N, CA, C and O atoms as a GROMACS GRO file, in nm:
protein
  464
    1VAL      N    1   6.830  20.078  12.884
    1VAL     CA    2   6.853  20.057  13.025
    1VAL      C    3   6.984  20.123  13.065
    1VAL      O    4   7.087  20.104  13.000
    2GLN      N    5   6.978  20.200  13.172
    2GLN     CA    6   7.099  20.264  13.223
    2GLN      C    7   7.108  20.245  13.372
    2GLN      O    8   7.007  20.249  13.443
    3LEU      N    9   7.230  20.223  13.420
    3LEU     CA   10   7.256  20.216  13.563
    3LEU      C   11   7.356  20.325  13.596
    3LEU      O   12   7.465  20.329  13.540
    4GLN      N   13   7.318  20.413  13.684
    4GLN     CA   14   7.403  20.525  13.721
    4GLN      C   15   7.450  20.508  13.864
    4GLN      O   16   7.371  20.517  13.958
    5ALA      N   17   7.578  20.482  13.880
    5ALA     CA   18   7.636  20.465  14.013
    5ALA      C   19   7.700  20.595  14.060
    5ALA      O   20   7.756  20.670  13.980
    6SER      N   21   7.692  20.619  14.188
    6SER     CA   22   7.752  20.739  14.246
    6SER      C   23   7.788  20.712  14.391
    6SER      O   24   7.752  20.609  14.448
    7GLY      N   25   7.860  20.807  14.451
    7GLY     CA   26   7.892  20.799  14.592
    7GLY      C   27   8.036  20.764  14.625
    7GLY      O   28   8.074  20.765  14.741
    8GLY      N   29   8.115  20.733  14.524
    8GLY     CA   30   8.254  20.701  14.549
    8GLY      C   31   8.333  20.825  14.591
    8GLY      O   32   8.283  20.937  14.587
    9GLY      N   33   8.457  20.801  14.630
    9GLY     CA   34   8.540  20.914  14.669
    9GLY      C   35   8.670  20.868  14.732
    9GLY      O   36   8.702  20.749  14.735
   10LEU      N   37   8.743  20.965  14.783
   10LEU     CA   38   8.870  20.939  14.851
   10LEU      C   39   8.849  20.959  15.001
   10LEU      O   40   8.812  21.067  15.046
   11VAL      N   41   8.873  20.853  15.077
   11VAL     CA   42   8.853  20.860  15.222
   11VAL      C   43   8.971  20.794  15.292
   11VAL      O   44   9.051  20.724  15.230
   12GLN      N   45   8.981  20.817  15.422
   12GLN     CA   46   9.084  20.752  15.502
   12GLN      C   47   9.035  20.618  15.553
   12GLN      O   48   8.915  20.593  15.562
   13ALA      N   49   9.128  20.532  15.584
   13ALA     CA   50   9.094  20.402  15.641
   13ALA      C   51   9.009  20.421  15.766
   13ALA      O   52   9.035  20.509  15.848
   14GLY      N   53   8.908  20.337  15.779
   14GLY     CA   54   8.817  20.346  15.892
   14GLY      C   55   8.694  20.429  15.865
   14GLY      O   56   8.600  20.430  15.944
   15SER      N   57   8.694  20.500  15.753
   15SER     CA   58   8.581  20.586  15.719
   15SER      C   59   8.468  20.505  15.654
   15SER      O   60   8.477  20.384  15.636
   16SER      N   61   8.361  20.577  15.621
   16SER     CA   62   8.244  20.516  15.558
   16SER      C   63   8.210  20.588  15.429
   16SER      O   64   8.239  20.706  15.412
   17LEU      N   65   8.149  20.515  15.340
   17LEU     CA   66   8.092  20.571  15.217
   17LEU      C   67   7.963  20.496  15.187
   17LEU      O   68   7.946  20.381  15.226
   18ARG      N   69   7.873  20.564  15.118
   18ARG     CA   70   7.752  20.498  15.074
   18ARG      C   71   7.742  20.512  14.923
   18ARG      O   72   7.734  20.623  14.870
   19LEU      N   73   7.742  20.401  14.855
   19LEU     CA   74   7.726  20.401  14.710
   19LEU      C   75   7.579  20.385  14.675
   19LEU      O   76   7.503  20.316  14.743
   20SER      N   77   7.541  20.452  14.568
   20SER     CA   78   7.403  20.444  14.520
   20SER      C   79   7.405  20.412  14.372
   20SER      O   80   7.492  20.456  14.298
   21CYS      N   81   7.308  20.334  14.329
   21CYS     CA   82   7.295  20.300  14.188
   21CYS      C   83   7.148  20.306  14.151
   21CYS      O   84   7.064  20.238  14.211
   22VAL      N   85   7.117  20.388  14.052
   22VAL     CA   86   6.980  20.404  14.007
   22VAL      C   87   6.967  20.346  13.868
   22VAL      O   88   7.042  20.381  13.778
   23ALA      N   89   6.871  20.258  13.850
   23ALA     CA   90   6.845  20.196  13.721
   23ALA      C   91   6.728  20.266  13.654
   23ALA      O   92   6.630  20.300  13.719
   24SER      N   93   6.740  20.286  13.527
   24SER     CA   94   6.632  20.350  13.452
   24SER      C   95   6.612  20.279  13.319
   24SER      O   96   6.699  20.205  13.274
   25GLY      N   97   6.499  20.303  13.260
   25GLY     CA   98   6.470  20.243  13.131
   25GLY      C   99   6.364  20.134  13.137
   25GLY      O  100   6.295  20.107  13.038
   26ARG      N  101   6.353  20.072  13.252
   26ARG     CA  102   6.248  19.972  13.273
   26ARG      C  103   6.245  19.942  13.422
   26ARG      O  104   6.333  19.983  13.497
   27ALA      N  105   6.143  19.869  13.463
   27ALA     CA  106   6.130  19.834  13.603
   27ALA      C  107   6.211  19.708  13.632
   27ALA      O  108   6.216  19.615  13.551
   28PHE      N  109   6.274  19.707  13.749
   28PHE     CA  110   6.355  19.591  13.788
   28PHE      C  111   6.310  19.534  13.921
   28PHE      O  112   6.390  19.480  13.998
   29THR      N  113   6.182  19.545  13.948
   29THR     CA  114   6.130  19.497  14.075
   29THR      C  115   6.139  19.346  14.087
   29THR      O  116   6.132  19.294  14.199
   30ASN      N  117   6.153  19.276  13.977
   30ASN     CA  118   6.161  19.129  13.980
   30ASN      C  119   6.303  19.078  13.962
   30ASN      O  120   6.324  18.959  13.934
   31ASN      N  121   6.400  19.166  13.976
   31ASN     CA  122   6.538  19.127  13.952
   31ASN      C  123   6.626  19.148  14.073
   31ASN      O  124   6.606  19.242  14.151
   32GLY      N  125   6.722  19.059  14.088
   32GLY     CA  126   6.824  19.081  14.188
   32GLY      C  127   6.917  19.193  14.144
   32GLY      O  128   6.933  19.219  14.024
   33MET      N  129   6.980  19.257  14.241
   33MET     CA  130   7.074  19.365  14.213
   33MET      C  131   7.199  19.342  14.295
   33MET      O  132   7.194  19.278  14.401
   34GLY      N  133   7.311  19.393  14.248
   34GLY     CA  134   7.434  19.366  14.320
   34GLY      C  135   7.544  19.465  14.293
   34GLY      O  136   7.531  19.555  14.210
   35TRP      N  137   7.654  19.444  14.365
   35TRP     CA  138   7.773  19.526  14.350
   35TRP      C  139   7.895  19.436  14.328
   35TRP      O  140   7.909  19.331  14.390
   36PHE      N  141   7.979  19.481  14.240
   36PHE     CA  142   8.107  19.416  14.214
   36PHE      C  143   8.215  19.523  14.222
   36PHE      O  144   8.185  19.643  14.226
   37ARG      N  145   8.339  19.480  14.226
   37ARG     CA  146   8.448  19.578  14.226
   37ARG      C  147   8.567  19.523  14.150
   37ARG      O  148   8.586  19.402  14.137
   38GLN      N  149   8.647  19.615  14.101
   38GLN     CA  150   8.769  19.576  14.030
   38GLN      C  151   8.882  19.669  14.069
   38GLN      O  152   8.877  19.790  14.046
   39ALA      N  153   8.983  19.611  14.128
   39ALA     CA  154   9.102  19.687  14.167
   39ALA      C  155   9.202  19.684  14.052
   39ALA      O  156   9.197  19.593  13.969
   40PRO      N  157   9.293  19.779  14.046
   40PRO     CA  158   9.392  19.782  13.939
   40PRO      C  159   9.472  19.652  13.932
   40PRO      O  160   9.525  19.605  14.032
   41GLY      N  161   9.478  19.597  13.812
   41GLY     CA  162   9.555  19.475  13.792
   41GLY      C  163   9.488  19.348  13.840
   41GLY      O  164   9.547  19.240  13.834
   42LYS      N  165   9.363  19.360  13.887
   42LYS     CA  166   9.292  19.243  13.936
   42LYS      C  167   9.164  19.222  13.858
   42LYS      O  168   9.115  19.312  13.790
   43GLU      N  169   9.110  19.102  13.870
   43GLU     CA  170   8.983  19.072  13.805
   43GLU      C  171   8.868  19.130  13.886
   43GLU      O  172   8.878  19.153  14.007
   44ARG      N  173   8.760  19.151  13.817
   44ARG     CA  174   8.639  19.197  13.885
   44ARG      C  175   8.591  19.090  13.982
   44ARG      O  176   8.595  18.971  13.950
   45GLU      N  177   8.546  19.132  14.100
   45GLU     CA  178   8.501  19.035  14.199
   45GLU      C  179   8.367  19.076  14.257
   45GLU      O  180   8.331  19.193  14.262
   46PHE      N  181   8.295  18.977  14.301
   46PHE     CA  182   8.164  18.997  14.362
   46PHE      C  183   8.180  19.060  14.499
   46PHE      O  184   8.270  19.024  14.575
   47VAL      N  185   8.091  19.154  14.531
   47VAL     CA  186   8.093  19.219  14.662
   47VAL      C  187   7.967  19.185  14.742
   47VAL      O  188   7.975  19.134  14.854
   48ALA      N  189   7.852  19.213  14.684
   48ALA     CA  190   7.726  19.190  14.755
   48ALA      C  191   7.611  19.185  14.656
   48ALA      O  192   7.620  19.239  14.546
   49ALA      N  193   7.503  19.120  14.697
   49ALA     CA  194   7.384  19.114  14.614
   49ALA      C  195   7.261  19.108  14.703
   49ALA      O  196   7.268  19.073  14.820
   50ILE      N  197   7.147  19.144  14.642
   50ILE     CA  198   7.021  19.144  14.714
   50ILE      C  199   6.914  19.091  14.620
   50ILE      O  200   6.914  19.122  14.501
   51ASN      N  201   6.823  19.012  14.675
   51ASN     CA  202   6.721  18.953  14.588
   51ASN      C  203   6.612  19.056  14.556
   51ASN      O  204   6.616  19.169  14.604
   52ARG      N  205   6.514  19.014  14.476
   52ARG     CA  206   6.417  19.111  14.425
   52ARG      C  207   6.331  19.170  14.535
   52ARG      O  208   6.287  19.284  14.524
   53SER      N  209   6.305  19.095  14.639
   53SER     CA  210   6.220  19.147  14.747
   53SER      C  211   6.300  19.227  14.849
   53SER      O  212   6.243  19.300  14.930
   54GLY      N  213   6.431  19.212  14.845
   54GLY     CA  214   6.514  19.278  14.945
   54GLY      C  215   6.528  19.197  15.073
   54GLY      O  216   6.593  19.241  15.167
   55GLY      N  217   6.467  19.080  15.076
   55GLY     CA  218   6.468  19.001  15.198
   55GLY      C  219   6.588  18.912  15.216
   55GLY      O  220   6.612  18.862  15.325
   56THR      N  221   6.663  18.892  15.110
   56THR     CA  222   6.781  18.806  15.117
   56THR      C  223   6.901  18.880  15.060
   56THR      O  224   6.894  18.940  14.953
   57THR      N  225   7.010  18.873  15.133
   57THR     CA  226   7.133  18.939  15.089
   57THR      C  227   7.248  18.840  15.089
   57THR      O  228   7.247  18.739  15.160
   58TYR      N  229   7.347  18.872  15.009
   58TYR     CA  230   7.464  18.787  14.995
   58TYR      C  231   7.587  18.877  15.000
   58TYR      O  232   7.587  18.987  14.944
   59TYR      N  233   7.691  18.830  15.065
   59TYR     CA  234   7.813  18.909  15.077
   59TYR      C  235   7.937  18.824  15.053
   59TYR      O  236   7.941  18.706  15.086
   60ALA      N  237   8.036  18.888  14.996
   60ALA     CA  238   8.167  18.826  14.990
   60ALA      C  239   8.224  18.824  15.132
   60ALA      O  240   8.195  18.912  15.212
   61ASP      N  241   8.302  18.724  15.162
   61ASP     CA  242   8.355  18.710  15.298
   61ASP      C  243   8.433  18.833  15.342
   61ASP      O  244   8.432  18.869  15.459
   62PHE      N  245   8.502  18.897  15.248
   62PHE     CA  246   8.590  19.006  15.287
   62PHE      C  247   8.514  19.135  15.322
   62PHE      O  248   8.576  19.232  15.366
   63VAL      N  249   8.382  19.138  15.303
   63VAL     CA  250   8.305  19.257  15.342
   63VAL      C  251   8.200  19.229  15.448
   63VAL      O  252   8.132  19.321  15.494
   64LYS      N  253   8.184  19.104  15.486
   64LYS     CA  254   8.083  19.069  15.585
   64LYS      C  255   8.108  19.146  15.716
   64LYS      O  256   8.220  19.150  15.767
   65GLY      N  257   8.001  19.204  15.766
   65GLY     CA  258   8.011  19.280  15.890
   65GLY      C  259   8.051  19.425  15.870
   65GLY      O  260   8.042  19.505  15.963
   66ARG      N  261   8.095  19.460  15.749
   66ARG     CA  262   8.136  19.598  15.721
   66ARG      C  263   8.046  19.665  15.619
   66ARG      O  264   8.018  19.784  15.631
   67PHE      N  265   8.000  19.592  15.519
   67PHE     CA  266   7.918  19.647  15.412
   67PHE      C  267   7.774  19.597  15.428
   67PHE      O  268   7.750  19.486  15.474
   68THR      N  269   7.680  19.682  15.387
   68THR     CA  270   7.538  19.645  15.389
   68THR      C  271   7.474  19.687  15.259
   68THR      O  272   7.483  19.803  15.218
   69ILE      N  273   7.410  19.591  15.192
   69ILE     CA  274   7.339  19.621  15.068
   69ILE      C  275   7.190  19.633  15.097
   69ILE      O  276   7.136  19.561  15.180
   70SER      N  277   7.126  19.726  15.027
   70SER     CA  278   6.982  19.743  15.043
   70SER      C  279   6.925  19.796  14.912
   70SER      O  280   6.999  19.834  14.822
   71ARG      N  281   6.792  19.796  14.902
   71ARG     CA  282   6.727  19.849  14.782
   71ARG      C  283   6.599  19.918  14.825
   71ARG      O  284   6.544  19.889  14.930
   72ASP      N  285   6.554  20.009  14.742
   72ASP     CA  286   6.433  20.082  14.777
   72ASP      C  287   6.310  20.002  14.737
   72ASP      O  288   6.321  19.904  14.663
   73ASN      N  289   6.195  20.043  14.785
   73ASN     CA  290   6.072  19.970  14.760
   73ASN      C  291   6.034  19.968  14.613
   73ASN      O  292   5.972  19.872  14.566
   74ALA      N  293   6.069  20.072  14.541
   74ALA     CA  294   6.036  20.077  14.399
   74ALA      C  295   6.120  19.979  14.320
   74ALA      O  296   6.086  19.942  14.207
   75GLY      N  297   6.233  19.938  14.380
   75GLY     CA  298   6.313  19.833  14.318
   75GLY      C  299   6.419  19.877  14.221
   75GLY      O  300   6.493  19.794  14.170
   76ASN      N  301   6.429  20.007  14.194
   76ASN     CA  302   6.524  20.050  14.094
   76ASN      C  303   6.648  20.118  14.150
   76ASN      O  304   6.731  20.168  14.073
   77THR      N  305   6.662  20.120  14.280
   77THR     CA  306   6.780  20.178  14.342
   77THR      C  307   6.841  20.078  14.438
   77THR      O  308   6.771  20.020  14.521
   78VAL      N  309   6.971  20.058  14.426
   78VAL     CA  310   7.042  19.970  14.517
   78VAL      C  311   7.152  20.050  14.585
   78VAL      O  312   7.221  20.129  14.520
   79LEU      N  313   7.166  20.031  14.713
   79LEU     CA  314   7.264  20.104  14.792
   79LEU      C  315   7.367  20.008  14.849
   79LEU      O  316   7.339  19.890  14.871
   80LEU      N  317   7.486  20.060  14.873
   80LEU     CA  318   7.589  19.984  14.941
   80LEU      C  319   7.652  20.073  15.047
   80LEU      O  320   7.729  20.164  15.016
   81GLN      N  321   7.618  20.046  15.170
   81GLN     CA  322   7.677  20.118  15.282
   81GLN      C  323   7.807  20.049  15.319
   81GLN      O  324   7.809  19.930  15.354
   82MET      N  325   7.916  20.124  15.312
   82MET     CA  326   8.048  20.067  15.338
   82MET      C  327   8.107  20.134  15.460
   82MET      O  328   8.135  20.254  15.460
   83ASN      N  329   8.127  20.056  15.565
   83ASN     CA  330   8.186  20.105  15.688
   83ASN      C  331   8.322  20.042  15.711
   83ASN      O  332   8.357  19.941  15.649
   84SER      N  333   8.397  20.102  15.798
   84SER     CA  334   8.530  20.050  15.834
   84SER      C  335   8.613  20.018  15.710
   84SER      O  336   8.670  19.910  15.698
   85LEU      N  337   8.617  20.113  15.620
   85LEU     CA  338   8.688  20.090  15.494
   85LEU      C  339   8.837  20.068  15.516
   85LEU      O  340   8.898  20.126  15.606
   86LYS      N  341   8.894  19.983  15.432
   86LYS     CA  342   9.035  19.948  15.438
   86LYS      C  343   9.101  19.987  15.306
   86LYS      O  344   9.033  19.999  15.203
   87PRO      N  345   9.232  20.007  15.307
   87PRO     CA  346   9.300  20.038  15.180
   87PRO      C  347   9.275  19.932  15.073
   87PRO      O  348   9.269  19.965  14.954
   88GLU      N  349   9.260  19.808  15.113
   88GLU     CA  350   9.235  19.701  15.016
   88GLU      C  351   9.096  19.705  14.956
   88GLU      O  352   9.066  19.628  14.864
   89ASP      N  353   9.010  19.792  15.005
   89ASP     CA  354   8.879  19.813  14.944
   89ASP      C  355   8.887  19.908  14.824
   89ASP      O  356   8.788  19.929  14.753
   90THR      N  357   9.003  19.966  14.801
   90THR     CA  358   9.020  20.056  14.688
   90THR      C  359   8.995  19.984  14.556
   90THR      O  360   9.058  19.882  14.527
   91ALA      N  361   8.902  20.038  14.479
   91ALA     CA  362   8.862  19.974  14.353
   91ALA      C  363   8.758  20.061  14.285
   91ALA      O  364   8.707  20.157  14.342
   92VAL      N  365   8.728  20.025  14.162
   92VAL     CA  366   8.610  20.079  14.095
   92VAL      C  367   8.495  19.986  14.128
   92VAL      O  368   8.504  19.865  14.108
   93TYR      N  369   8.387  20.044  14.178
   93TYR     CA  370   8.270  19.965  14.218
   93TYR      C  371   8.162  19.977  14.112
   93TYR      O  372   8.128  20.086  14.067
   94TYR      N  373   8.110  19.862  14.072
   94TYR     CA  374   8.008  19.856  13.968
   94TYR      C  375   7.879  19.796  14.024
   94TYR      O  376   7.882  19.699  14.100
   95CYS      N  377   7.767  19.854  13.987
   95CYS     CA  378   7.639  19.792  14.019
   95CYS      C  379   7.593  19.711  13.899
   95CYS      O  380   7.633  19.736  13.786
   96ALA      N  381   7.510  19.613  13.926
   96ALA     CA  382   7.464  19.524  13.820
   96ALA      C  383   7.326  19.470  13.853
   96ALA      O  384   7.285  19.467  13.969
   97ILE      N  385   7.257  19.428  13.749
   97ILE     CA  386   7.123  19.370  13.765
   97ILE      C  387   7.123  19.229  13.708
   97ILE      O  388   7.175  19.203  13.600
   98TYR      N  389   7.063  19.140  13.784
   98TYR     CA  390   7.059  18.999  13.744
   98TYR      C  391   6.928  18.971  13.670
   98TYR      O  392   6.820  18.997  13.722
   99THR      N  393   6.940  18.917  13.549
   99THR     CA  394   6.821  18.878  13.473
   99THR      C  395   6.839  18.735  13.424
   99THR      O  396   6.947  18.695  13.383
  100LEU      N  397   6.733  18.660  13.430
  100LEU     CA  398   6.734  18.522  13.385
  100LEU      C  399   6.846  18.443  13.453
  100LEU      O  400   6.827  18.390  13.562
  101GLN      N  401   6.962  18.434  13.389
  101GLN     CA  402   7.066  18.349  13.445
  101GLN      C  403   7.201  18.417  13.462
  101GLN      O  404   7.302  18.351  13.486
  102ASP      N  405   7.204  18.550  13.450
  102ASP     CA  406   7.334  18.614  13.459
  102ASP      C  407   7.316  18.761  13.494
  102ASP      O  408   7.205  18.814  13.494
  103TRP      N  409   7.429  18.826  13.526
  103TRP     CA  410   7.432  18.970  13.549
  103TRP      C  411   7.440  19.037  13.412
  103TRP      O  412   7.546  19.040  13.349
  104ASP      N  413   7.328  19.090  13.367
  104ASP     CA  414   7.318  19.135  13.229
  104ASP      C  415   7.333  19.286  13.211
  104ASP      O  416   7.369  19.332  13.102
  105TYR      N  417   7.306  19.362  13.315
  105TYR     CA  418   7.314  19.507  13.304
  105TYR      C  419   7.417  19.559  13.404
  105TYR      O  420   7.420  19.518  13.520
  106TRP      N  421   7.501  19.651  13.355
  106TRP     CA  422   7.610  19.702  13.439
  106TRP      C  423   7.613  19.855  13.436
  106TRP      O  424   7.584  19.917  13.334
  107GLY      N  425   7.649  19.913  13.550
  107GLY     CA  426   7.669  20.056  13.556
  107GLY      C  427   7.810  20.092  13.512
  107GLY      O  428   7.890  20.004  13.478
  108GLN      N  429   7.839  20.221  13.514
  108GLN     CA  430   7.968  20.268  13.462
  108GLN      C  431   8.079  20.263  13.567
  108GLN      O  432   8.196  20.278  13.533
  109GLY      N  433   8.044  20.242  13.690
  109GLY     CA  434   8.145  20.232  13.794
  109GLY      C  435   8.168  20.362  13.867
  109GLY      O  436   8.155  20.470  13.809
  110THR      N  437   8.203  20.351  13.992
  110THR     CA  438   8.238  20.468  14.073
  110THR      C  439   8.364  20.434  14.152
  110THR      O  440   8.373  20.326  14.212
  111GLN      N  441   8.460  20.525  14.152
  111GLN     CA  442   8.590  20.498  14.213
  111GLN      C  443   8.584  20.518  14.364
  111GLN      O  444   8.535  20.619  14.414
  112VAL      N  445   8.635  20.419  14.435
  112VAL     CA  446   8.651  20.428  14.579
  112VAL      C  447   8.799  20.414  14.610
  112VAL      O  448   8.861  20.314  14.573
  113THR      N  449   8.855  20.512  14.676
  113THR     CA  450   8.996  20.510  14.712
  113THR      C  451   9.008  20.529  14.863
  113THR      O  452   8.959  20.627  14.919
  114VAL      N  453   9.074  20.434  14.928
  114VAL     CA  454   9.089  20.439  15.073
  114VAL      C  455   9.237  20.453  15.105
  114VAL      O  456   9.317  20.366  15.071
  115SER      N  457   9.272  20.562  15.169
  115SER     CA  458   9.412  20.586  15.204
  115SER      C  459   9.441  20.532  15.344
  115SER      O  460   9.354  20.528  15.430
  116SER      N  461   9.564  20.492  15.363
  116SER     CA  462   9.604  20.435  15.493
  116SER      C  463   9.650  20.542  15.590
  116SER      O  464   9.687  20.512  15.703
   0.00000   0.00000   0.00000
């Protein structure tokens, strides 16, 4: 199983980015998918998640109204549309897949840097 995240970059505050994560190796149509992030010197934190059908989403308070998570119909791609980016959004963003009772599969991360 591999998760390949992409779409990060260096942008100015107020800009947008769209992160993409493609899972391969097996089908994940029955699994929730999500995004986490880790800033330098800080612990990894939850950003957003989406259930297996795509009908229910969850967001950390600090991204509500700015970020949108979605997934494709095939179930193996999860997207994170990030608008109105702030310098405090600077972090490595990781995608993950939820199986059974935990986030068991993780991508390699993509760097997002927001300049002020």
